[in-house]
Backbone and ligand atoms as CSV (ligand in chain L), in Angstrom:
chain,resi,resn,atom,element,x,y,z
A,1,UNK,N,N,0.836,-1.202,0.000
A,1,UNK,CA,C,0.000,0.000,0.000
A,1,UNK,C,C,0.878,1.262,0.000
A,2,UNK,N,N,0.485,2.215,-0.810
A,2,UNK,CA,C,1.289,3.439,-0.915
A,2,UNK,C,C,1.037,4.364,0.279
A,3,UNK,N,N,2.026,5.161,0.610
A,3,UNK,CA,C,1.837,6.124,1.698
A,3,UNK,C,C,1.006,7.304,1.179
A,4,UNK,N,N,0.472,8.092,2.105
A,4,UNK,CA,C,-0.430,9.190,1.728
A,4,UNK,C,C,0.225,10.160,0.745
A,5,UNK,N,N,1.494,10.497,0.994
A,5,UNK,CA,C,2.145,11.463,0.104
A,5,UNK,C,C,2.429,10.862,-1.266
A,6,UNK,N,N,2.809,9.584,-1.304
A,6,UNK,CA,C,3.035,8.952,-2.611
A,6,UNK,C,C,1.727,8.917,-3.412
A,7,UNK,N,N,0.612,8.729,-2.700
A,7,UNK,CA,C,-0.686,8.738,-3.399
A,7,UNK,C,C,-0.987,10.112,-3.972
A,8,UNK,N,N,-0.724,11.146,-3.162
A,8,UNK,CA,C,-0.943,12.520,-3.636
A,8,UNK,C,C,-0.078,12.794,-4.858
A,9,UNK,N,N,1.186,12.340,-4.769
A,9,UNK,CA,C,2.140,12.608,-5.852
A,9,UNK,C,C,1.689,11.916,-7.143
A,10,UNK,N,N,1.144,10.710,-6.994
A,10,UNK,CA,C,0.714,9.981,-8.189
A,10,UNK,C,C,-0.632,10.459,-8.707
A,11,UNK,N,N,-1.510,10.834,-7.778
A,11,UNK,CA,C,-2.852,11.283,-8.196
A,11,UNK,C,C,-3.215,12.552,-7.436
A,12,UNK,N,N,-2.672,13.661,-7.888
A,12,UNK,CA,C,-2.865,14.898,-7.126
A,12,UNK,C,C,-4.226,15.572,-7.378
A,13,UNK,N,N,-5.280,14.761,-7.524
A,13,UNK,CA,C,-6.591,15.313,-7.882
A,13,UNK,C,C,-7.157,16.263,-6.824
A,14,UNK,N,N,-6.935,15.910,-5.560
A,14,UNK,CA,C,-7.575,16.689,-4.496
A,14,UNK,C,C,-6.603,17.600,-3.774
A,15,UNK,N,N,-5.427,17.772,-4.354
A,15,UNK,CA,C,-4.416,18.592,-3.688
A,15,UNK,C,C,-3.981,19.704,-4.625
A,16,UNK,N,N,-3.839,20.898,-4.062
A,16,UNK,CA,C,-3.366,22.017,-4.872
A,16,UNK,C,C,-1.848,21.977,-4.942
A,17,UNK,N,N,-1.339,21.916,-6.161
A,17,UNK,CA,C,0.109,21.888,-6.338
A,17,UNK,C,C,0.588,23.286,-6.719
A,18,UNK,N,N,1.447,23.850,-5.882
A,18,UNK,CA,C,1.960,25.200,-6.139
A,18,UNK,C,C,3.184,25.169,-7.036
A,19,UNK,N,N,3.950,24.082,-6.903
A,19,UNK,CA,C,5.223,24.011,-7.623
A,19,UNK,C,C,5.600,22.548,-7.769
A,20,UNK,N,N,6.220,22.236,-8.891
A,20,UNK,CA,C,6.687,20.865,-9.099
A,20,UNK,C,C,7.944,20.897,-9.944
A,21,UNK,N,N,8.942,20.125,-9.543
A,21,UNK,CA,C,10.082,19.900,-10.439
A,21,UNK,C,C,10.417,18.418,-10.412
A,22,UNK,N,N,11.592,18.050,-10.863
A,22,UNK,CA,C,11.888,16.618,-10.967
A,22,UNK,C,C,11.969,15.937,-9.600
A,23,UNK,N,N,12.279,16.699,-8.553
A,23,UNK,CA,C,12.523,16.094,-7.237
A,23,UNK,C,C,11.451,16.371,-6.193
A,24,UNK,N,N,10.728,17.473,-6.344
A,24,UNK,CA,C,9.896,17.955,-5.239
A,24,UNK,C,C,8.540,18.452,-5.674
A,25,UNK,N,N,7.625,18.438,-4.710
A,25,UNK,CA,C,6.348,19.128,-4.846
A,25,UNK,C,C,6.232,20.174,-3.742
A,26,UNK,N,N,5.586,21.285,-4.031
A,26,UNK,CA,C,5.110,22.159,-2.956
A,26,UNK,C,C,3.588,22.143,-3.058
A,27,UNK,N,N,2.948,21.730,-1.979
A,27,UNK,CA,C,1.496,21.534,-2.042
A,27,UNK,C,C,0.776,22.308,-0.935
A,28,UNK,N,N,-0.506,22.533,-1.178
A,28,UNK,CA,C,-1.399,23.059,-0.147
A,28,UNK,C,C,-2.315,21.909,0.243
A,29,UNK,N,N,-2.218,21.485,1.485
A,29,UNK,CA,C,-3.038,20.347,1.937
A,29,UNK,C,C,-4.373,20.852,2.481
A,30,UNK,N,N,-5.327,19.911,2.560
A,30,UNK,CA,C,-6.614,20.307,3.136
A,30,UNK,C,C,-6.671,20.063,4.645
A,31,UNK,N,N,-5.635,19.441,5.203
A,31,UNK,CA,C,-5.571,19.254,6.658
A,31,UNK,C,C,-4.334,19.994,7.165
A,32,UNK,N,N,-4.563,21.140,7.791
A,32,UNK,CA,C,-3.434,21.963,8.229
A,32,UNK,C,C,-3.698,22.494,9.634
A,33,UNK,N,N,-2.649,23.013,10.247
A,33,UNK,CA,C,-2.809,23.580,11.590
A,33,UNK,C,C,-3.344,25.013,11.510
A,34,UNK,N,N,-3.055,25.669,10.367
A,34,UNK,CA,C,-3.562,27.036,10.172
A,34,UNK,C,C,-3.577,27.351,8.669
A,35,UNK,N,N,-4.502,28.195,8.210
A,35,UNK,CA,C,-4.498,28.562,6.792
A,35,UNK,C,C,-3.177,29.208,6.417
A,36,UNK,N,N,-2.739,28.954,5.194
A,36,UNK,CA,C,-1.455,29.499,4.746
A,36,UNK,C,C,-0.338,28.489,4.869
A,37,UNK,N,N,-0.592,27.392,5.561
A,37,UNK,CA,C,0.447,26.356,5.704
A,37,UNK,C,C,0.729,25.697,4.361
A,38,UNK,N,N,2.011,25.523,4.086
A,38,UNK,CA,C,2.447,24.948,2.809
A,38,UNK,C,C,3.393,23.792,3.112
A,39,UNK,N,N,3.352,22.758,2.269
A,39,UNK,CA,C,4.153,21.565,2.544
A,39,UNK,C,C,5.079,21.261,1.374
A,40,UNK,N,N,6.345,21.035,1.694
A,40,UNK,CA,C,7.314,20.616,0.679
A,40,UNK,C,C,7.487,19.111,0.806
A,41,UNK,N,N,7.281,18.393,-0.289
A,41,UNK,CA,C,7.366,16.932,-0.265
A,41,UNK,C,C,8.320,16.442,-1.355
A,42,UNK,N,N,9.414,15.776,-0.966
A,42,UNK,CA,C,10.253,15.145,-1.990
A,42,UNK,C,C,9.446,14.077,-2.727
A,43,UNK,N,N,9.649,13.953,-4.025
A,43,UNK,CA,C,8.841,12.996,-4.793
A,43,UNK,C,C,9.166,11.543,-4.439
A,44,UNK,N,N,10.450,11.252,-4.266
A,44,UNK,CA,C,10.821,9.867,-3.947
A,44,UNK,C,C,10.421,9.559,-2.510
A,45,UNK,N,N,10.018,8.319,-2.288
A,45,UNK,CA,C,9.560,7.921,-0.952
A,45,UNK,C,C,10.754,7.656,-0.041
A,46,UNK,N,N,11.013,8.591,0.865
A,46,UNK,CA,C,12.037,8.404,1.896
A,46,UNK,C,C,11.357,8.615,3.229
A,47,UNK,N,N,11.350,7.594,4.091
A,47,UNK,CA,C,10.567,7.704,5.327
A,47,UNK,C,C,11.016,8.822,6.269
A,48,UNK,N,N,12.305,8.952,6.524
A,48,UNK,CA,C,12.749,9.987,7.462
A,48,UNK,C,C,13.936,10.755,6.886
A,49,UNK,N,N,14.193,11.893,7.498
A,49,UNK,CA,C,15.187,12.827,6.952
A,49,UNK,C,C,16.544,12.176,6.732
A,50,UNK,N,N,16.942,11.308,7.671
A,50,UNK,CA,C,18.264,10.697,7.562
A,50,UNK,C,C,18.408,9.860,6.298
A,51,UNK,N,N,17.285,9.480,5.693
A,51,UNK,CA,C,17.334,8.654,4.486
A,51,UNK,C,C,17.258,9.478,3.204
A,52,UNK,N,N,17.046,10.760,3.382
A,52,UNK,CA,C,16.928,11.618,2.207
A,52,UNK,C,C,18.327,11.849,1.622
A,53,UNK,N,N,18.500,11.643,0.317
A,53,UNK,CA,C,19.805,11.943,-0.287
A,53,UNK,C,C,20.174,13.411,-0.041
A,54,UNK,N,N,21.435,13.657,0.225
A,54,UNK,CA,C,21.847,15.011,0.596
A,54,UNK,C,C,21.458,16.084,-0.427
A,55,UNK,N,N,21.604,15.828,-1.743
A,55,UNK,CA,C,21.215,16.886,-2.690
A,55,UNK,C,C,19.726,17.246,-2.578
A,56,UNK,N,N,18.889,16.245,-2.277
A,56,UNK,CA,C,17.447,16.533,-2.140
A,56,UNK,C,C,17.198,17.324,-0.850
A,57,UNK,N,N,17.912,16.949,0.218
A,57,UNK,CA,C,17.776,17.680,1.481
A,57,UNK,C,C,18.183,19.138,1.296
A,58,UNK,N,N,19.278,19.338,0.559
A,58,UNK,CA,C,19.736,20.716,0.316
A,58,UNK,C,C,18.680,21.506,-0.460
A,59,UNK,N,N,18.097,20.829,-1.447
A,59,UNK,CA,C,17.078,21.489,-2.256
A,59,UNK,C,C,15.854,21.840,-1.401
A,60,UNK,N,N,15.467,20.885,-0.549
A,60,UNK,CA,C,14.334,21.110,0.358
A,60,UNK,C,C,14.592,22.313,1.262
A,61,UNK,N,N,15.820,22.383,1.800
A,61,UNK,CA,C,16.138,23.460,2.740
A,61,UNK,C,C,16.094,24.818,2.032
A,62,UNK,N,N,16.656,24.864,0.818
A,62,UNK,CA,C,16.642,26.123,0.069
A,62,UNK,C,C,15.215,26.553,-0.262
A,63,UNK,N,N,14.420,25.555,-0.672
A,63,UNK,CA,C,13.034,25.845,-1.039
A,63,UNK,C,C,12.224,26.274,0.192
A,64,UNK,N,N,12.479,25.607,1.316
A,64,UNK,CA,C,11.785,25.967,2.562
A,64,UNK,C,C,12.083,27.422,2.913
A,65,UNK,N,N,13.327,27.819,2.717
A,65,UNK,CA,C,13.711,29.199,3.000
A,65,UNK,C,C,12.980,30.167,2.071
A,66,UNK,N,N,12.896,29.804,0.789
A,66,UNK,CA,C,12.206,30.670,-0.174
A,66,UNK,C,C,10.727,30.793,0.159
A,67,UNK,N,N,10.109,29.634,0.464
A,67,UNK,CA,C,8.677,29.649,0.795
A,67,UNK,C,C,8.446,30.469,2.052
A,68,UNK,N,N,9.334,30.304,3.026
A,68,UNK,CA,C,9.206,31.052,4.272
A,68,UNK,C,C,9.299,32.562,4.011
A,69,UNK,N,N,10.235,32.942,3.152
A,69,UNK,CA,C,10.376,34.369,2.821
A,69,UNK,C,C,9.107,34.889,2.144
A,70,UNK,N,N,8.547,34.046,1.265
A,70,UNK,CA,C,7.316,34.447,0.571
A,70,UNK,C,C,6.185,34.629,1.580
A,71,UNK,N,N,6.094,33.707,2.560
A,71,UNK,CA,C,5.036,33.823,3.565
A,71,UNK,C,C,5.224,35.081,4.411
A,72,UNK,N,N,6.474,35.405,4.720
A,72,UNK,CA,C,6.748,36.654,5.445
A,72,UNK,C,C,6.192,37.834,4.655
A,73,UNK,N,N,6.490,37.837,3.347
A,73,UNK,CA,C,6.051,38.956,2.507
A,73,UNK,C,C,4.537,39.031,2.417
A,74,UNK,N,N,3.908,37.863,2.225
A,74,UNK,CA,C,2.466,37.844,1.971
A,74,UNK,C,C,1.679,38.064,3.260
A,75,UNK,N,N,2.090,37.359,4.320
A,75,UNK,CA,C,1.250,37.316,5.510
A,75,UNK,C,C,1.825,38.069,6.700
A,76,UNK,N,N,3.067,38.535,6.597
A,76,UNK,CA,C,3.681,39.195,7.747
A,76,UNK,C,C,3.926,38.177,8.854
A,77,UNK,N,N,4.126,38.648,10.051
A,77,UNK,CA,C,4.330,37.737,11.177
A,77,UNK,C,C,5.606,36.942,11.037
A,78,UNK,N,N,5.557,35.677,11.400
A,78,UNK,CA,C,6.737,34.814,11.319
A,78,UNK,C,C,6.363,33.470,10.737
A,79,UNK,N,N,7.280,32.526,10.787
A,79,UNK,CA,C,6.969,31.163,10.321
A,79,UNK,C,C,7.602,30.143,11.265
A,80,UNK,N,N,7.051,28.960,11.263
A,80,UNK,CA,C,7.742,27.782,11.788
A,80,UNK,C,C,8.025,26.878,10.607
A,81,UNK,N,N,9.253,26.363,10.548
A,81,UNK,CA,C,9.612,25.376,9.531
A,81,UNK,C,C,9.766,24.062,10.276
A,82,UNK,N,N,8.845,23.149,10.009
A,82,UNK,CA,C,8.708,21.976,10.889
A,82,UNK,C,C,8.869,20.667,10.110
A,83,UNK,N,N,9.703,19.783,10.660
A,83,UNK,CA,C,9.778,18.410,10.153
A,83,UNK,C,C,9.452,17.491,11.319
A,84,UNK,N,N,8.382,16.733,11.188
A,84,UNK,CA,C,8.097,15.725,12.197
A,84,UNK,C,C,8.823,14.459,11.753
A,85,UNK,N,N,9.850,14.116,12.498
A,85,UNK,CA,C,10.800,13.106,12.037
A,85,UNK,C,C,10.800,11.904,12.975
A,86,UNK,N,N,10.255,10.795,12.502
A,86,UNK,CA,C,10.186,9.604,13.353
A,86,UNK,C,C,8.947,9.612,14.241
A,87,UNK,N,N,8.623,8.433,14.750
A,87,UNK,CA,C,7.419,8.273,15.568
A,87,UNK,C,C,7.373,9.237,16.732
A,88,UNK,N,N,8.483,9.303,17.484
A,88,UNK,CA,C,8.509,10.153,18.677
A,88,UNK,C,C,8.437,11.628,18.306
A,89,UNK,N,N,8.765,11.939,17.052
A,89,UNK,CA,C,8.684,13.317,16.571
A,89,UNK,C,C,7.303,13.681,16.064
A,90,UNK,N,N,6.349,12.784,16.242
A,90,UNK,CA,C,4.971,13.077,15.854
A,90,UNK,C,C,4.670,12.788,14.397
A,91,UNK,N,N,5.588,12.111,13.691
A,91,UNK,CA,C,5.371,11.836,12.270
A,91,UNK,C,C,4.273,10.795,12.092
A,92,UNK,N,N,3.334,11.094,11.208
A,92,UNK,CA,C,2.220,10.165,10.967
A,92,UNK,C,C,2.354,9.457,9.615
A,93,UNK,N,N,2.825,10.190,8.619
A,93,UNK,CA,C,2.994,9.606,7.281
A,93,UNK,C,C,4.474,9.272,7.091
A,94,UNK,N,N,4.793,8.030,6.706
A,94,UNK,CA,C,6.204,7.646,6.626
A,94,UNK,C,C,6.893,8.139,5.353
A,95,UNK,N,N,6.853,9.441,5.151
A,95,UNK,CA,C,7.425,10.068,3.948
A,95,UNK,C,C,7.832,11.483,4.384
A,96,UNK,N,N,9.094,11.819,4.171
A,96,UNK,CA,C,9.587,13.123,4.642
A,96,UNK,C,C,8.753,14.262,4.066
A,97,UNK,N,N,8.392,15.200,4.915
A,97,UNK,CA,C,7.680,16.398,4.471
A,97,UNK,C,C,8.114,17.561,5.357
A,98,UNK,N,N,8.195,18.731,4.739
A,98,UNK,CA,C,8.560,19.932,5.498
A,98,UNK,C,C,7.365,20.875,5.486
A,99,UNK,N,N,6.904,21.197,6.677
A,99,UNK,CA,C,5.755,22.101,6.797
A,99,UNK,C,C,6.262,23.525,7.027
A,100,UNK,N,N,5.744,24.468,6.240
A,100,UNK,CA,C,6.043,25.876,6.486
A,100,UNK,C,C,4.756,26.489,7.030
A,101,UNK,N,N,4.810,26.897,8.274
A,101,UNK,CA,C,3.591,27.315,8.974
A,101,UNK,C,C,3.665,28.807,9.278
A,102,UNK,N,N,2.737,29.575,8.708
A,102,UNK,CA,C,2.757,31.010,9.010
A,102,UNK,C,C,2.326,31.261,10.450
A,103,UNK,N,N,2.979,32.208,11.120
A,103,UNK,CA,C,2.650,32.505,12.511
A,103,UNK,C,C,2.343,33.987,12.697
A,104,UNK,N,N,1.412,34.244,13.598
A,104,UNK,CA,C,1.137,35.623,14.037
A,104,UNK,C,C,1.364,35.656,15.540
A,105,UNK,N,N,1.688,36.817,16.052
A,105,UNK,CA,C,1.829,36.914,17.512
A,105,UNK,C,C,0.508,36.538,18.165
A,106,UNK,N,N,0.591,35.803,19.246
A,106,UNK,CA,C,-0.588,35.379,20.012
A,106,UNK,C,C,-1.614,34.601,19.184
A,107,UNK,N,N,-1.134,33.819,18.211
A,107,UNK,CA,C,-2.079,33.028,17.409
A,107,UNK,C,C,-2.497,31.749,18.135
A,108,UNK,N,N,-1.874,31.481,19.263
A,108,UNK,CA,C,-2.250,30.337,20.118
A,108,UNK,C,C,-2.135,28.974,19.444
A,109,UNK,N,N,-1.370,28.873,18.383
A,109,UNK,CA,C,-1.127,27.541,17.812
A,109,UNK,C,C,-0.285,26.750,18.820
A,110,UNK,N,N,-0.550,25.445,18.928
A,110,UNK,CA,C,0.169,24.663,19.950
A,110,UNK,C,C,1.585,24.304,19.525
A,111,UNK,N,N,2.347,25.335,19.190
A,111,UNK,CA,C,3.716,25.113,18.719
A,111,UNK,C,C,4.714,25.895,19.567
A,112,UNK,N,N,4.332,26.183,20.793
A,112,UNK,CA,C,5.220,26.903,21.702
A,112,UNK,C,C,5.502,26.021,22.898
A,113,UNK,N,N,6.694,26.079,23.413
A,113,UNK,CA,C,6.974,25.397,24.672
A,113,UNK,C,C,7.961,26.227,25.469
A,114,UNK,N,N,7.706,26.307,26.770
A,114,UNK,CA,C,8.620,27.103,27.594
A,114,UNK,C,C,9.956,26.389,27.751
A,115,UNK,N,N,11.058,27.099,27.569
A,115,UNK,CA,C,12.362,26.434,27.727
A,115,UNK,C,C,12.606,26.024,29.171
A,116,UNK,N,N,13.260,24.873,29.323
A,116,UNK,CA,C,13.608,24.382,30.664
A,116,UNK,C,C,15.056,24.754,30.954
A,117,UNK,N,N,15.332,25.138,32.166
A,117,UNK,CA,C,16.710,25.413,32.565
A,117,UNK,C,C,17.428,24.090,32.831
A,118,UNK,N,N,18.503,23.824,32.066
A,118,UNK,CA,C,19.272,22.594,32.298
A,118,UNK,C,C,20.232,22.789,33.465
A,119,UNK,N,N,20.357,21.772,34.269
A,119,UNK,CA,C,21.382,21.797,35.313
A,119,UNK,C,C,22.747,21.553,34.692
A,120,UNK,N,N,23.796,21.822,35.483
A,120,UNK,CA,C,25.169,21.683,34.983
A,120,UNK,C,C,25.423,20.267,34.451
A,121,UNK,N,N,24.939,19.248,35.189
A,121,UNK,CA,C,25.195,17.849,34.818
A,121,UNK,C,C,24.504,17.520,33.486
A,122,UNK,N,N,23.248,17.957,33.328
A,122,UNK,CA,C,22.518,17.699,32.079
A,122,UNK,C,C,23.190,18.393,30.904
A,123,UNK,N,N,23.623,19.611,31.153
A,123,UNK,CA,C,24.292,20.386,30.104
A,123,UNK,C,C,25.560,19.653,29.646
A,124,UNK,N,N,26.335,19.203,30.631
A,124,UNK,CA,C,27.603,18.531,30.351
A,124,UNK,C,C,27.354,17.204,29.624
A,125,UNK,N,N,26.354,16.422,30.095
A,125,UNK,CA,C,26.124,15.104,29.469
A,125,UNK,C,C,25.574,15.269,28.048
A,126,UNK,N,N,24.736,16.273,27.828
A,126,UNK,CA,C,24.230,16.516,26.468
A,126,UNK,C,C,25.388,16.890,25.545
A,127,UNK,N,N,26.235,17.781,26.028
A,127,UNK,CA,C,27.384,18.212,25.231
A,127,UNK,C,C,28.272,17.009,24.886
A,128,UNK,N,N,28.583,16.178,25.894
A,128,UNK,CA,C,29.470,15.029,25.675
A,128,UNK,C,C,28.867,14.057,24.662
A,129,UNK,N,N,27.571,13.807,24.817
A,129,UNK,CA,C,26.883,12.873,23.924
A,129,UNK,C,C,27.069,13.275,22.463
A,130,UNK,N,N,26.809,14.557,22.172
A,130,UNK,CA,C,26.891,14.997,20.783
A,130,UNK,C,C,28.337,15.117,20.317
A,131,UNK,N,N,29.200,15.462,21.261
A,131,UNK,CA,C,30.613,15.562,20.908
A,131,UNK,C,C,31.125,14.189,20.440
A,132,UNK,N,N,30.761,13.135,21.181
A,132,UNK,CA,C,31.172,11.774,20.796
A,132,UNK,C,C,30.584,11.389,19.439
A,133,UNK,N,N,29.304,11.703,19.267
A,133,UNK,CA,C,28.603,11.357,18.026
A,133,UNK,C,C,29.254,12.063,16.834
A,134,UNK,N,N,29.596,13.337,17.029
A,134,UNK,CA,C,30.214,14.103,15.946
A,134,UNK,C,C,31.617,13.588,15.642
A,135,UNK,N,N,32.340,13.185,16.683
A,135,UNK,CA,C,33.695,12.651,16.479
A,135,UNK,C,C,33.623,11.369,15.659
A,136,UNK,N,N,32.611,10.534,15.955
A,136,UNK,CA,C,32.423,9.287,15.212
A,136,UNK,C,C,32.083,9.599,13.748
A,137,UNK,N,N,31.253,10.598,13.558
A,137,UNK,CA,C,30.846,11.013,12.216
A,137,UNK,C,C,32.051,11.445,11.389
A,138,UNK,N,N,32.996,12.136,12.058
A,138,UNK,CA,C,34.187,12.607,11.343
A,138,UNK,C,C,35.029,11.432,10.864
A,139,UNK,N,N,35.080,10.364,11.693
A,139,UNK,CA,C,35.868,9.194,11.298
A,139,UNK,C,C,35.218,8.473,10.134
A,140,UNK,N,N,33.870,8.518,10.087
A,140,UNK,CA,C,33.143,7.850,9.014
A,140,UNK,C,C,32.485,8.932,8.164
A,141,UNK,N,N,33.101,9.244,7.008
A,141,UNK,CA,C,32.578,10.364,6.217
A,141,UNK,C,C,31.083,10.240,5.969
A,142,UNK,N,N,30.430,11.388,5.980
A,142,UNK,CA,C,28.972,11.430,5.849
A,142,UNK,C,C,28.494,10.683,4.616
A,143,UNK,N,N,29.237,10.818,3.509
A,143,UNK,CA,C,28.797,10.191,2.262
A,143,UNK,C,C,28.688,8.676,2.382
A,144,UNK,N,N,29.513,8.094,3.278
A,144,UNK,CA,C,29.486,6.634,3.393
A,144,UNK,C,C,28.273,6.128,4.151
A,145,UNK,N,N,27.735,6.960,5.044
A,145,UNK,CA,C,26.565,6.487,5.786
A,145,UNK,C,C,25.263,7.029,5.202
A,146,UNK,N,N,25.398,7.945,4.247
A,146,UNK,CA,C,24.183,8.496,3.652
A,146,UNK,C,C,23.596,7.502,2.671
A,147,UNK,N,N,22.255,7.584,2.499
A,147,UNK,CA,C,21.650,6.709,1.508
A,147,UNK,C,C,22.125,7.055,0.097
A,148,UNK,N,N,21.868,6.156,-0.822
A,148,UNK,CA,C,22.264,6.387,-2.212
A,148,UNK,C,C,21.639,7.669,-2.721
A,149,UNK,N,N,22.296,8.296,-3.692
A,149,UNK,CA,C,21.797,9.581,-4.161
A,149,UNK,C,C,20.661,9.432,-5.166
A,150,UNK,N,N,20.395,8.229,-5.593
A,150,UNK,CA,C,19.297,8.049,-6.536
A,150,UNK,C,C,17.982,8.405,-5.884
A,151,UNK,N,N,17.139,9.113,-6.608
A,151,UNK,CA,C,15.845,9.501,-6.039
A,151,UNK,C,C,14.727,8.637,-6.608
A,152,UNK,N,N,15.085,7.673,-7.441
A,152,UNK,CA,C,14.010,6.912,-8.074
A,152,UNK,C,C,13.798,5.539,-7.428
A,153,UNK,N,N,14.847,4.979,-6.824
A,153,UNK,CA,C,14.685,3.656,-6.221
A,153,UNK,C,C,13.687,3.738,-5.068
A,154,UNK,N,N,12.974,2.658,-4.826
A,154,UNK,CA,C,11.976,2.690,-3.760
A,154,UNK,C,C,12.659,2.600,-2.410
A,155,UNK,N,N,12.012,3.199,-1.406
A,155,UNK,CA,C,12.614,3.242,-0.070
A,155,UNK,C,C,12.710,1.856,0.533
A,156,UNK,N,N,11.831,0.961,0.095
A,156,UNK,CA,C,11.854,-0.386,0.663
A,156,UNK,C,C,13.208,-1.061,0.394
A,157,UNK,N,N,13.799,-0.705,-0.753
A,157,UNK,CA,C,15.067,-1.335,-1.094
A,157,UNK,C,C,16.217,-0.786,-0.270
A,158,UNK,N,N,16.103,0.486,0.116
A,158,UNK,CA,C,17.279,1.161,0.656
A,158,UNK,C,C,17.739,0.671,2.019
A,159,UNK,N,N,16.829,0.606,3.002
A,159,UNK,CA,C,17.343,0.209,4.308
A,159,UNK,C,C,17.984,-1.168,4.281
A,160,UNK,N,N,17.359,-2.118,3.580
A,160,UNK,CA,C,17.913,-3.464,3.582
A,160,UNK,C,C,19.228,-3.510,2.803
A,161,UNK,N,N,19.263,-2.759,1.689
A,161,UNK,CA,C,20.485,-2.732,0.898
A,161,UNK,C,C,21.628,-2.152,1.724
A,162,UNK,N,N,21.312,-1.142,2.513
A,162,UNK,CA,C,22.340,-0.468,3.285
A,162,UNK,C,C,22.764,-1.285,4.502
A,163,UNK,N,N,21.848,-2.084,5.017
A,163,UNK,CA,C,22.152,-2.841,6.229
A,163,UNK,C,C,23.411,-3.682,6.057
A,164,UNK,N,N,23.621,-4.164,4.825
A,164,UNK,CA,C,24.777,-5.020,4.621
A,164,UNK,C,C,26.080,-4.223,4.592
A,165,UNK,N,N,25.970,-2.936,4.328
A,165,UNK,CA,C,27.186,-2.160,4.141
A,165,UNK,C,C,27.598,-1.391,5.388
A,166,UNK,N,N,26.662,-1.082,6.266
A,166,UNK,CA,C,27.013,-0.221,7.395
A,166,UNK,C,C,27.207,-1.042,8.653
A,167,UNK,N,N,27.978,-0.479,9.585
A,167,UNK,CA,C,28.213,-1.161,10.841
A,167,UNK,C,C,26.928,-1.151,11.678
A,168,UNK,N,N,26.785,-2.146,12.577
A,168,UNK,CA,C,25.548,-2.258,13.342
A,168,UNK,C,C,25.233,-1.025,14.184
A,169,UNK,N,N,26.244,-0.256,14.585
A,169,UNK,CA,C,25.958,0.903,15.434
A,169,UNK,C,C,25.830,2.186,14.618
A,170,UNK,N,N,25.704,2.038,13.307
A,170,UNK,CA,C,25.702,3.239,12.483
A,170,UNK,C,C,24.428,4.048,12.698
A,171,UNK,N,N,24.559,5.315,12.382
A,171,UNK,CA,C,23.451,6.244,12.542
A,171,UNK,C,C,22.272,5.845,11.664
A,172,UNK,N,N,22.567,5.320,10.478
A,172,UNK,CA,C,21.488,4.945,9.564
A,172,UNK,C,C,20.613,3.855,10.169
A,173,UNK,N,N,21.251,2.851,10.760
A,173,UNK,CA,C,20.463,1.770,11.356
A,173,UNK,C,C,19.644,2.265,12.538
A,174,UNK,N,N,20.243,3.152,13.325
A,174,UNK,CA,C,19.463,3.739,14.424
A,174,UNK,C,C,18.258,4.477,13.850
A,175,UNK,N,N,18.465,5.119,12.698
A,175,UNK,CA,C,17.379,5.852,12.073
A,175,UNK,C,C,16.265,4.923,11.641
A,176,UNK,N,N,16.627,3.772,11.102
A,176,UNK,CA,C,15.624,2.825,10.627
A,176,UNK,C,C,14.695,2.418,11.779
A,177,UNK,N,N,15.255,2.316,12.985
A,177,UNK,CA,C,14.439,1.929,14.135
A,177,UNK,C,C,13.404,2.991,14.505
A,178,UNK,N,N,13.570,4.186,13.968
A,178,UNK,CA,C,12.642,5.253,14.328
A,178,UNK,C,C,11.532,5.431,13.301
A,179,UNK,N,N,11.474,4.572,12.307
A,179,UNK,CA,C,10.499,4.762,11.235
A,179,UNK,C,C,9.070,4.704,11.744
A,180,UNK,N,N,8.216,5.585,11.252
A,180,UNK,CA,C,6.816,5.537,11.654
A,180,UNK,C,C,6.087,4.360,11.023
L,1,ZN,ZN,ZN,5.680,7.944,0.209
């Protein structure tokens, strides 16, 4: 069974398409948190961000910035650029999507959270955790753990194909465990 976004991409009858190129769609969905919300969807089915080929991620980021600037111009206020990544990140559809959400002051959208003051120990352990992770990343060049750059192969092939090539503790495998 196809995921919701793959269905939209194949049969965009009920979705407004603002922009389309070989890699991406920009769409207006009928289920949004607020009017004006726009969604960037890579055409190839990649469940989570870590599986997105880097050139597509770069394109998504540039486009998200452009769309955000356009929303600033059209609607004023601010924006949230949101990726719900993995189950714990609130992702419902197993296909990467970037939401650009227009914001107004006091709009009461449930996208605010008060920052928590970290204690010294939490601060230190968080720093150490990422420092170790980044050091490991440097030893293993990003290109080697990134998925293939092809945007046409199906996502079902990728995790299994990669499993044979990457070490068991690799970031990619950890990512696979987070799939929605
Ligand atoms: Zn999909």
